[in-house]
C-alpha positions in Angstrom: -1.6 -40.1 5.5 -4.6 -40.5 3.2 -3.4 -41.3 -0.5 -5.1 -39.7 -3.6 -6.6 -42.0 -6.2 -4.9 -42.5 -9.5 -5.5 -39.6 -11.8 -5.3 -37.0 -9.0 -8.7 -37.8 -7.6 -9.6 -37.3 -4.0 -9.2 -40.1 -1.3 -12.2 -41.5 0.2 -11.8 -39.4 3.4 -11.6 -36.3 1.2 -14.6 -37.1 -0.9 -16.6 -37.7 2.3 -15.5 -34.4 3.8 -16.3 -32.6 0.7 -19.9 -34.3 0.4 -20.5 -33.4 4.2 -19.5 -29.9 3.6 -21.7 -29.5 0.6 -24.5 -31.1 2.3 -24.1 -29.1 5.4 -24.2 -25.8 3.4 -27.2 -27.0 1.1 -29.0 -27.9 4.3 -28.3 -24.6 5.9 -29.7 -22.7 2.8 -32.7 -24.9 2.6 -33.3 -24.5 6.4 -32.7 -20.8 6.1 -35.8 -20.5 3.8 -38.0 -21.8 6.6 -36.2 -20.1 9.6 -37.3 -16.9 11.1 -35.2 -14.0 10.6 -33.0 -12.8 13.4 -30.4 -10.2 14.0 -29.6 -6.6 14.4 -30.6 -3.6 12.2 -34.2 -3.9 13.1 -33.8 -7.4 11.7 -35.4 -8.5 14.8 -36.6 -12.1 15.1 -40.0 -12.8 13.7 -42.3 -15.1 15.2 -43.6 -16.8 12.0 -42.5 -18.1 8.7 -44.5 -15.4 6.8 -41.9 -12.8 7.9 -39.7 -14.2 5.1 -41.7 -12.2 2.5 -40.9 -8.9 4.1 -37.3 -7.4 3.6 -36.1 -5.0 6.3 -36.1 -1.4 5.1 -32.4 -1.1 6.2 -31.5 -3.6 3.6 -33.1 -1.8 0.8 -31.7 1.5 1.7 -29.2 1.1 4.4 -28.7 4.1 6.9 -25.1 4.6 6.1 -23.3 6.9 8.3 -22.0 9.9 6.4 -20.1 13.1 6.9 -22.0 16.1 8.4 -21.1 19.6 7.1 -21.3 22.6 9.4 -21.7 25.8 7.6 -21.5 29.4 8.7 -24.4 32.0 8.1 -23.1 32.8 4.8 -22.7 29.2 3.6 -19.0 28.8 4.0 -17.6 25.7 5.6 -16.8 25.6 9.4 -15.9 21.9 9.7 -16.7 18.5 8.6 -17.4 15.7 11.2 -18.2 12.1 10.9 -18.0 8.8 12.6 -17.6 7.2 9.1 -16.0 9.3 6.3 -18.6 8.5 3.6 -20.5 10.4 0.8 -23.2 8.3 -0.8 -23.4 8.6 -4.6 -25.7 7.0 -7.2 -24.3 4.3 -9.6 -24.4 6.8 -12.5 -21.7 8.8 -10.6 -19.3 5.8 -10.0 -16.9 5.1 -12.9 -17.8 2.1 -15.0 -14.2 1.0 -14.5 -15.1 0.9 -10.9 -18.1 -1.1 -11.2 -16.5 -3.7 -13.6 -13.3 -4.0 -11.3 -15.2 -4.7 -8.1 -17.3 -7.4 -9.9 -14.3 -9.0 -11.5 -12.3 -9.4 -8.4 -15.2 -10.0 -5.8 -17.9 -11.8 -7.7 -17.2 -12.4 -11.4 -20.5 -14.2 -12.0 -22.5 -11.5 -10.2 -24.8 -11.0 -13.2 -25.2 -14.7 -13.8 -26.3 -16.2 -10.5 -28.8 -15.5 -7.9 -28.1 -14.5 -4.2 -26.2 -17.8 -3.8 -23.7 -19.0 -6.3 -23.9 -22.8 -5.9 -21.2 -23.2 -8.8 -18.9 -20.8 -6.9 -19.5 -22.6 -3.6 -18.6 -26.1 -5.1 -15.5 -24.4 -6.9 -14.4 -22.9 -3.6 -14.9 -25.9 -1.6 -12.9 -28.1 -4.0 -10.0 -25.8 -4.0 -10.1 -25.4 -0.1 -10.1 -29.1 0.4 -7.2 -29.5 -2.1 -5.3 -26.9 -0.4 -6.1 -28.0 3.1 -7.1 -24.5 4.2 -9.2 -21.5 2.9 -7.8 -20.6 -0.4 -11.1 -19.2 -1.9 -14.1 -17.7 -0.5 -17.7 -18.3 -2.0 -19.7 -15.2 -0.7 -21.5 -13.4 -3.6 -21.4 -9.8 -3.7 -25.0 -9.7 -2.6 -24.0 -11.8 0.6 -21.1 -9.5 1.3 -23.4 -6.5 1.1 -25.8 -8.1 3.5 -23.0 -8.7 5.9 -21.8 -5.2 5.6 -25.1 -3.8 6.6 -25.1 -5.7 9.6 -21.5 -4.5 10.4 -22.6 -0.9 9.7 -25.5 -1.2 12.1 -23.0 -2.4 14.9 -21.0 0.8 14.5 -18.1 0.9 16.9 -19.5 -1.5 19.6 -17.1 -4.2 19.8 -19.7 -6.8 20.9 -22.1 -5.9 18.1 -19.2 -6.1 15.6 -18.2 -9.5 16.9 -21.7 -10.7 16.7 -22.1 -9.4 13.1 -19.1 -11.1 11.8 -18.9 -14.4 14.0 -18.2 -17.4 11.9 -21.5 -19.5 12.8 -23.8 -21.4 10.7 -26.7 -19.2 12.3 -25.1 -16.1 10.9 -24.5 -17.7 7.7 -28.0 -18.8 7.3 -29.4 -15.3 8.1 -27.2 -13.8 5.5 -28.2 -16.2 2.8 -31.9 -15.7 3.6 -31.6 -11.9 3.3 -29.4 -12.1 0.2 -32.1 -13.9 -1.5 -34.7 -11.4 -0.6 -32.4 -8.5 -1.6 -31.8 -10.1 -4.9 -35.5 -10.3 -5.6 -36.5 -6.9 -4.5 -33.5 -4.6 -5.4 -32.0 -6.1 -8.6 -28.3 -6.2 -9.6 -27.7 -2.5 -10.4 -29.0 -1.3 -7.0 -27.2 -4.0 -5.0 -23.9 -3.0 -6.7 -24.6 0.7 -5.9 -25.4 -0.1 -2.2 -22.5 -2.4 -1.9 -19.9 0.3 -3.5 -21.4 2.8 -0.9 -21.1 0.8 2.1 -17.7 -1.1 1.7 -14.7 0.0 3.7 -11.6 0.9 1.5 -9.0 1.6 4.2 -7.5 4.9 5.4 -10.8 5.8 7.2 -12.6 5.9 3.9 -16.2 4.2 3.7 -17.6 4.0 0.3 -16.1 4.5 -3.2 -16.5 8.3 -3.2 -14.7 8.8 0.0 -12.1 6.4 -1.0 -11.7 8.1 -4.5 -11.3 11.4 -2.6 -8.9 10.0 0.0 -6.3 8.3 -2.5 -6.7 10.4 -5.6 -8.4 13.7 -4.6 -11.2 13.1 -7.2 -14.7 12.0 -7.5 -15.5 8.3 -8.1 -17.1 9.1 -11.5 -13.6 10.2 -12.7 -11.6 7.1 -11.8 -9.3 5.9 -14.3 -8.9 2.1 -15.0 -5.8 1.7 -13.1 -7.1 3.8 -10.1 -10.4 1.8 -10.1 -8.4 -1.5 -10.1 -6.4 -0.3 -7.2 -9.4 0.5 -5.1 -11.2 -2.7 -5.9 -8.2 -4.7 -4.7 -8.0 -2.9 -1.3 -11.4 -4.2 -0.2 -10.4 -7.8 0.4 -7.8 -6.6 3.0 -7.6 -2.9 3.5 -4.4 -3.2 5.6 -2.6 -5.5 3.6 -3.2 -3.7 0.3 -2.8 -0.1 1.6 -1.2 1.8 -1.2 -0.2 4.6 1.2 1.9 2.2 3.4 2.8 -0.7 1.0 3.0 0.3 -2.7 4.5 -2.8 -3.8 1.8 -5.1 -2.4 -0.9 -2.8 -3.5 0.6 -2.8 -7.0 0.5 -6.7 -7.1 -3.1 -6.7 -5.9 -4.1 -4.1 -8.5 -2.5 -6.1 -11.2 -4.4 -9.2 -10.0 -7.6 -7.3 -10.5 -6.6 -5.9 -14.0 -5.8 -9.5 -14.9 -9.2 -10.6 -13.6 -11.0 -7.9 -15.6 -9.3 -9.0 -18.8 -10.2 -12.5 -18.1 -13.9 -11.8 -17.6 -14.0 -9.7 -20.7 -14.7 -6.3 -19.1 -11.4 -4.9 -20.6 -9.1 -6.1 -23.3 -5.6 -7.7 -22.5 -4.0 -4.6 -24.2 -5.9 -2.4 -21.7 -4.9 -4.6 -18.9 -1.2 -4.5 -19.8 -1.1 -0.9 -20.2 -2.7 -0.1 -16.8 -0.3 -2.8 -15.2 2.7 -0.9 -16.6 1.5 2.5 -15.2 3.0 3.2 -11.8 0.7 3.9 -8.8 0.1 7.7 -8.7 -1.5 8.7 -5.4 -2.8 12.2 -4.6 -3.7 11.5 -1.1 -5.9 14.0 0.8 -5.5 14.0 4.5 -8.8 13.5 6.4 -10.3 16.5 7.8 -12.5 15.3 10.6 -14.1 17.1 13.6 -14.3 20.5 15.2 -10.5 20.5 15.7 -10.3 21.4 12.0 -12.8 24.4 12.3 -11.6 27.7 10.5 -11.1 31.0 12.3 -10.9 29.5 15.7 -14.4 28.2 15.5 -13.8 25.0 17.1 -15.7 25.8 20.2 -18.6 27.1 18.4 -18.7 23.9 16.3 -18.6 21.7 19.4 -21.4 23.8 20.7 -23.5 23.0 17.7 -22.7 19.3 18.4 -23.8 19.8 22.0 -27.0 21.4 20.9 -27.9 18.4 18.8 -27.0 15.9 21.6 -28.9 17.8 24.2 -31.9 19.4 22.6 -35.2 17.4 22.6 -36.1 18.9 19.1 -33.6 16.4 17.8 -34.9 13.3 19.5 -36.9 12.2 22.5 -34.0 10.5 24.2 -30.3 10.9 24.3 -29.9 7.6 22.3 -32.2 9.0 19.6 -30.1 12.2 19.3 -26.7 10.4 19.4 -28.0 8.1 16.6 -29.0 11.2 14.6 -25.4 12.9 15.1 -23.6 9.5 14.4 -25.4 8.7 11.2 -24.5 12.1 10.0 -25.2 13.2 6.5 -26.5 16.4 7.9 -26.0 19.9 6.4 -26.1 22.3 9.3 -26.4 26.0 8.5 -25.4 27.9 11.7 -25.8 31.5 12.9 -22.0 32.0 12.9 -20.9 35.2 11.2 -17.5 34.6 9.6 -16.7 38.4 9.9 -17.6 38.3 13.7 -15.8 35.1 14.3 -12.6 36.3 12.8 -12.9 39.5 14.9 -13.7 37.5 18.1 -10.9 35.1 17.4 -8.5 37.9 16.8 -9.6 39.8 19.9 -9.3 36.9 22.2 -5.8 36.1 21.0 -4.7 39.7 20.6 -4.1 40.5 24.3 -3.9 37.0 26.0 -1.4 34.4 24.7 -2.3 30.7 24.7 0.3 29.7 27.1 -0.6 32.5 29.7 -1.7 31.6 33.3 -5.1 33.1 32.3 -7.5 32.6 29.3 -9.9 34.9 27.5 -13.3 34.2 26.2 -15.2 36.3 23.8 -18.8 35.5 22.6 -21.2 37.7 20.4 -24.9 37.7 20.2 -27.3 39.6 17.9 -30.1 41.6 19.8 -33.6 40.8 18.7 -32.8 37.4 17.2 -30.7 35.6 19.7 -28.2 34.4 17.0 -24.8 33.6 18.3 -22.4 35.3 15.9 -19.1 34.2 17.4 -17.2 32.3 20.0 -13.5 33.0 20.5 -11.0 31.9 22.9 -7.1 32.5 23.5 -6.4 29.0 24.0 -6.9 26.9 20.7 -9.4 24.1 20.5 -8.0 20.6 20.9 -6.7 17.8 23.0 -2.9 18.5 22.9 -2.0 20.1 26.3 1.5 20.6 25.2 0.3 23.1 22.7 -1.9 24.7 25.4 -5.0 23.4 23.6 -8.3 22.7 25.4 -11.9 21.6 24.6 -13.3 23.5 27.6 -15.6 26.0 26.2 -15.3 29.0 28.5 -18.3 30.7 27.0 -20.9 28.2 28.1 -22.0 26.1 31.0 -21.2 22.6 32.0 -24.0 20.8 29.9 -22.6 22.3 26.8 -18.9 21.7 27.3 -18.2 24.5 29.6 -17.1 25.1 33.2 -19.2 23.8 36.0 -20.8 26.9 37.2 -19.5 29.7 35.0 -17.8 32.6 36.6 -18.6 35.3 39.1 -19.6 38.3 37.0 -18.6 41.2 39.3 -20.2 44.5 38.6 -21.8 43.6 35.3 -24.8 42.5 37.3 -25.4 45.9 38.4 -27.5 47.1 35.3 -30.0 44.2 36.2 -30.5 45.7 39.8 -30.9 49.0 38.1 -33.5 47.6 35.7 -35.4 46.0 38.6 -35.5 49.3 40.4 -36.6 51.3 37.4 -39.3 48.8 36.8 -40.7 49.3 40.4 -40.9 53.0 39.6 -37.8 54.1 41.4 -36.2 57.1 39.5 -32.8 57.2 38.1 -32.5 60.3 40.2 -32.7 58.3 43.4 -29.6 59.2 45.4 -27.9 57.6 48.4 -25.4 59.0 50.6 -22.8 56.5 52.0 -19.5 56.2 53.7 -16.9 54.0 51.9 -18.7 51.2 53.9 -22.3 50.7 54.9 -24.0 48.1 57.1 -27.5 47.0 56.0 -30.0 45.3 58.3 -30.5 41.6 57.5 -34.4 42.0 57.8 -34.4 44.4 55.0 -33.6 41.5 52.4 -36.3 39.0 52.0 -36.8 36.4 49.6 -39.8 35.8 47.2 -41.3 33.6 49.9 -41.0 36.2 52.4 -38.0 34.8 54.5 -35.1 36.8 55.8 -32.3 36.2 53.2 -29.4 36.6 55.9 -28.9 35.5 59.3 -27.0 38.8 60.2 -26.5 42.4 58.9 -24.6 43.0 55.8 -21.4 44.9 55.7 -20.7 46.3 52.3 -17.7 48.3 51.2 -16.5 50.1 48.1 -13.1 49.4 46.5 -11.2 52.2 48.2 -11.8 54.4 51.3 -12.0 57.4 49.3 -15.2 56.3 47.8 -17.7 57.9 49.9 -20.3 60.5 49.2 -23.7 60.8 47.5 -24.4 59.1 44.0 -27.5 58.9 41.8 -28.0 55.9 39.6 -26.2 57.1 36.6 -23.0 58.1 38.5 -23.2 55.0 40.6 -23.2 52.8 37.4 -20.4 54.9 35.8 -18.2 54.6 38.8 -19.5 51.1 40.0 -20.2 52.1 43.6 -21.0 48.9 45.7 -22.7 50.7 48.5 -25.0 52.4 46.1 -26.2 49.2 44.6 -26.5 47.3 47.9 -28.8 50.1 49.1 -30.9 50.3 45.6 -31.3 46.3 46.0 -32.5 46.9 49.5 -35.1 49.5 48.3 -36.1 47.7 45.0 -36.2 44.3 46.8 -34.3 41.2 46.7 -37.0 39.3 45.1 -37.6 41.8 42.3 -33.9 41.8 41.6 -33.8 38.1 41.3 -37.0 38.0 39.2 -35.4 40.6 36.8 -32.3 38.5 36.6 -34.3 35.5 35.4 -36.4 37.4 32.9 -33.2 38.7 31.1 -31.8 35.1 30.9 -29.3 35.5 33.8 -28.4 31.8 34.7 -25.8 29.7 36.4 -23.5 27.5 34.2 -24.8 24.3 36.1 -28.4 25.2 35.3 -29.3 25.4 39.1 -31.8 28.1 40.2 -30.4 31.6 40.7 -30.1 32.0 44.6 -32.0 34.6 46.4 -29.0 36.1 48.2 -28.2 39.8 48.6 -24.7 39.7 47.1 -26.1 38.9 43.7 -26.2 42.7 43.1 -22.4 42.7 43.4 -21.9 39.8 40.9 -21.5 37.0 43.5 -23.5 34.6 41.5 -21.9 32.8 38.5 -23.0 33.1 34.9 -21.3 32.4 31.6 -20.0 34.8 28.9 -22.8 33.6 26.4 -25.4 34.1 29.2 -24.1 37.7 29.7 -23.9 38.6 26.2 -27.6 37.5 25.7 -28.6 39.4 28.9 -27.1 42.6 27.8 -28.6 42.1 24.2 -31.9 42.5 26.2 -31.0 46.2 26.8 -29.9 46.7 23.3 -33.2 45.3 22.0 -35.3 47.7 24.1 -36.1 45.2 26.8 -37.0 42.1 25.0 -34.9 39.1 25.7 -34.3 36.3 23.1 -32.7 32.9 24.1 -29.5 32.3 22.3 -29.5 29.9 19.0 -26.7 28.6 17.1 -28.5 26.7 14.4 -30.6 28.2 11.5 -31.5 25.1 9.5 -30.6 21.3 9.0 -31.2 19.1 6.2 -30.5 15.3 6.2 -28.7 13.2 3.7 -32.1 13.0 1.6 -32.5 16.7 1.6 -35.4 16.6 4.3 -35.4 19.6 6.3 -35.4 19.0 10.1 -37.1 21.1 12.8 -34.4 23.2 14.7 -34.9 25.1 18.0 -36.1 28.6 17.5 -35.2 31.7 19.6 -37.9 32.4 22.2 -38.2 36.1 22.9 -40.1 37.8 25.7 -40.4 41.3 27.2 -38.3 41.4 30.2 -38.9 45.2 30.9 -40.4 48.1 29.4 -38.8 49.9 26.4 -38.5 53.0 28.5 -36.5 51.0 31.3 -34.3 49.6 28.7 -33.8 53.0 27.0 -32.9 54.4 30.2 -30.3 51.8 31.0 -28.8 52.4 27.6 -28.4 55.9 28.3 -26.9 55.3 31.7 -24.4 52.8 30.4 -23.2 55.0 27.6 -21.6 56.9 30.5 -19.7 54.0 31.4 -17.7 54.0 28.3 -17.7 57.7 28.0 -16.4 58.8 31.3 -16.5 55.9 33.6 -14.7 52.7 34.3 -15.0 51.6 30.7 -13.5 54.5 28.7 -10.8 52.2 27.2 -13.3 50.2 25.6 -15.5 53.0 24.1 -16.2 53.1 20.4 -16.0 56.6 18.9 -18.0 56.3 15.8 -21.3 54.9 17.1 -23.6 54.6 20.1 -22.3 52.1 22.5 -22.7 51.1 26.1 -21.3 48.6 28.5 -20.3 47.7 32.1 -16.9 46.6 33.7 -16.7 43.8 36.3 -14.0 42.5 38.5 -14.4 40.0 41.4 -12.5 39.7 44.7 -8.8 39.6 44.2 -9.3 40.2 40.5 -9.7 36.6 39.9 -12.2 37.3 37.1 -12.3 40.4 34.9 -15.1 41.3 32.5 -16.4 43.7 30.1 -19.9 43.2 28.6 -21.1 45.9 26.2 -23.2 46.4 23.1 -24.5 48.6 20.3 -28.1 48.4 19.1 -27.2 45.6 16.8 -24.4 43.7 18.5 -23.8 42.5 22.1 -20.4 41.1 23.2 -19.1 39.8 26.5 -15.4 39.4 27.3 -14.1 37.4 30.3 -10.5 37.0 31.4 -9.2 34.7 34.2 -7.8 31.3 35.2 -9.3 28.4 33.4 -7.2 25.7 34.6 -6.9 24.6 38.3 -7.3 27.0 41.1 -8.4 30.6 40.4 -5.5 33.0 40.7 -5.5 36.7 41.7 -4.4 38.8 38.7 -1.9 41.0 40.5 1.7 41.5 39.3 1.0 39.2 36.3 2.2 39.2 32.7 -0.6 38.5 30.1 -0.1 38.6 26.5 3.4 39.9 26.9 2.2 43.0 28.9 2.8 43.5 32.7 -0.1 44.3 34.8 0.2 45.4 38.4 -3.5 44.6 38.7 -5.9 43.5 36.1 -9.4 45.5 35.9 -12.4 45.0 33.6 -11.6 48.3 31.7 -7.9 47.7 31.2 -7.9 44.2 29.6 -11.4 42.8 28.8 -12.4 46.4 27.7 -9.6 46.7 24.9 -10.4 43.1 24.0 -14.1 44.0 23.5 -13.2 47.0 21.5 -11.1 44.8 19.0 -14.1 42.3 18.7 -16.7 45.0 18.2 -14.7 47.1 15.6 -13.9 44.0 13.6 -17.4 42.6 13.6 -19.4 45.8 12.9 -20.0 47.4 9.6 -18.6 50.8 9.5 -21.6 51.9 7.3 -24.3 50.7 9.7 -24.3 52.8 12.8 -27.8 52.5 14.5 -28.5 54.7 17.5 -30.1 54.0 20.8 -33.6 55.5 21.5 -32.8 58.8 23.3 -34.7 59.4 26.5 -34.4 62.0 29.2 -32.7 60.5 32.3 -33.4 62.5 35.5 -30.3 63.3 37.5 -30.1 63.3 41.3 -27.6 64.7 43.9 -24.1 63.9 43.6 -21.6 64.8 46.0 -18.2 63.5 47.1 -16.1 63.5 44.1 -14.1 66.7 43.9 -12.4 65.7 40.9 -14.9 64.4 38.5 -12.3 62.7 36.3 -10.6 60.8 39.2 -12.5 57.6 38.6 -12.0 57.7 34.8 -10.4 54.3 34.0 -9.6 53.7 37.6 -8.2 50.3 38.4 -11.0 49.1 40.5 -14.5 47.9 39.8 -15.9 48.3 43.1 -16.7 44.8 43.6 -16.8 43.9 47.1 -19.6 42.0 48.9 -18.7 43.0 52.4 -18.0 41.3 55.8 -16.7 37.7 55.3 -19.0 36.6 58.1 -22.1 37.5 56.0 -24.0 34.4 54.8 -25.0 34.2 51.4 -27.1 31.0 51.0 -27.0 29.3 47.6 -24.0 31.0 46.3 -21.0 28.9 45.3 -18.1 31.0 45.9 -14.5 30.9 47.2 -14.0 31.1 51.0 -12.9 34.7 50.8 -15.9 35.6 48.5 -17.5 37.8 51.4 -14.3 39.0 53.0 -11.9 41.9 52.6 -13.7 45.0 54.1 -11.8 45.0 57.2 -9.1 47.6 55.9 -7.4 49.1 53.0 -4.5 46.7 51.7 -2.3 48.6 49.6 -4.9 50.6 47.9 -7.2 47.8 47.3 -10.0 46.3 49.4 -9.0 42.8 50.3 -12.4 41.0 49.7 -13.5 42.6 46.6 -14.4 39.1 45.0 -18.1 39.1 45.2 -18.6 40.9 42.1 -18.4 44.6 41.1 -17.2 46.7 38.5 -13.5 46.7 37.7 -12.5 48.8 34.6 
């Protein structure tokens, strides 16, 4: 064992080790001045020594990840989201106590030395050699800042973090070189400000402002001496000195900081003694992060906003660019969400469907003429805890935006689109068809836009009950949702024109694939989403002009710069007269048709019911001139279930229909969202009526339990439609008062 020299000096071996250590470090510093830069953060290797004169912009003003605030249309907070809980503040908004405390404990000679404290290095090496370990570090505040910038850039990537923190000579040289440059160009005050904003203080708090809010629920500028000392002490080891989990250890560390502040002269000994005698008094604020914290059930809308930013090219050319923008945060996003409408939609979605039911409800509202999404509500709460019946599946949208793969078959809510296509082609609303309860249509009468025959055999279409036979015009067929009428109307208007009209009004599948040219589309056999249907019906309310849905009104970044956001694109899908005619006819649905349970008595309103085969999906989509709302009810987990003999929301239903469950939900949502003092009217037009026979009792179809959704013979091919195996079946006979294959769409009340 080496012996110390007399007088406590080092042995020859220890002196040699110390000399070699100092020489190595000094050589590294000198070598660093000549070495090219390398590293992350855009600190890419430069090919020449001249690159030393340039300091990367990220070291001057590091792109610090901050919290993003999502606001509703009135400026109220919906949620705060972040990958790093941080709020950057200028030095003037940081307590002088905090500034002095961090300097005292981390780099007491900060204002005396340059980027590298050689005196500190020698002192630290001497202590470390004597202790046989690492008793003291020698990194200056500037060096720590540079290291933290590298770590910040690494984000949550384990490999990049390891690279940024690896204990190698190369990394130290790089940090030293940049520290020298930072000192020269930024100055002490700016370095201190940047350091206090980038440093991790434990408990998910990055930067002193977030730390002050987390531990004391106050701004950094208001920190008292003992509070500032506590935060400064955490930095060295956030886990060890966490005051929430170990108050005793945190107190010892705080007192060490206070003693150091007194020793450096930033406070008096009396001030230090008083602060040491003060018990730690925390006022911890629980982190509120993510859409799970959104108010009024707006978690699904919040997540939709996130998806818009991650998917829309307006926010970056590549997915990597868009992800970087989102993760960097610091955004203030003002959305289209109406707090009043959202509260109403949330209430409606949960009023008649419980979160633990076998089925779920989705409610979404769109403003006609602007495309603004005003609300998104669901019966199941937003979240990941399945034991609490939470879900992150947004039933209102398609798969790319966090929703179901295809959406849901829409049933008879599609029929107004067929009617619009017919009107645009010059077919009168007085057009009447006489049919039995079933009708067979020739395959050759349905052709695609390319001229090909759409089916390989004739199409058998049936109404919901055997009693539904007679003569109907367009108005009565919409009110009673007669399948045979709309199959024949599509035949007359043309399959191609019907599909083209669907595209014009924004009708789209949830997976984004093209709408198939298949005859059963008129009975709702092609899937769509509640948001898509609300926007489609808003076209009627807006007198024929379709506007793409939007969720964001404006975005500003952390520096107050406004970012470009997607705008609603509006286009004329049909003539104003056609839309006005549809509006008048759909008023009849809520007045004396299948949607009477949904009708609003204080204003003009219109809508359509829809139920698919075996009642696996039930819809009501309706609108006033200033609000369009879509409601869907069905199974959202696993296999679709027939909604017969079922309890939903504590109420028993022998069979669910569009008018008896989605309809009343729609009414709650509309009543809550609309201003009683604002009651615009539809433009009145004369709607010619045709022959109508077969309904001896005009009221027998009021609120009836069926929506007439039935595609017909299960052997009928419908290319391109993704449906259940029984989608086309069920017209072979009456099963207990309901037609067995009424799944392809239709019009349940």
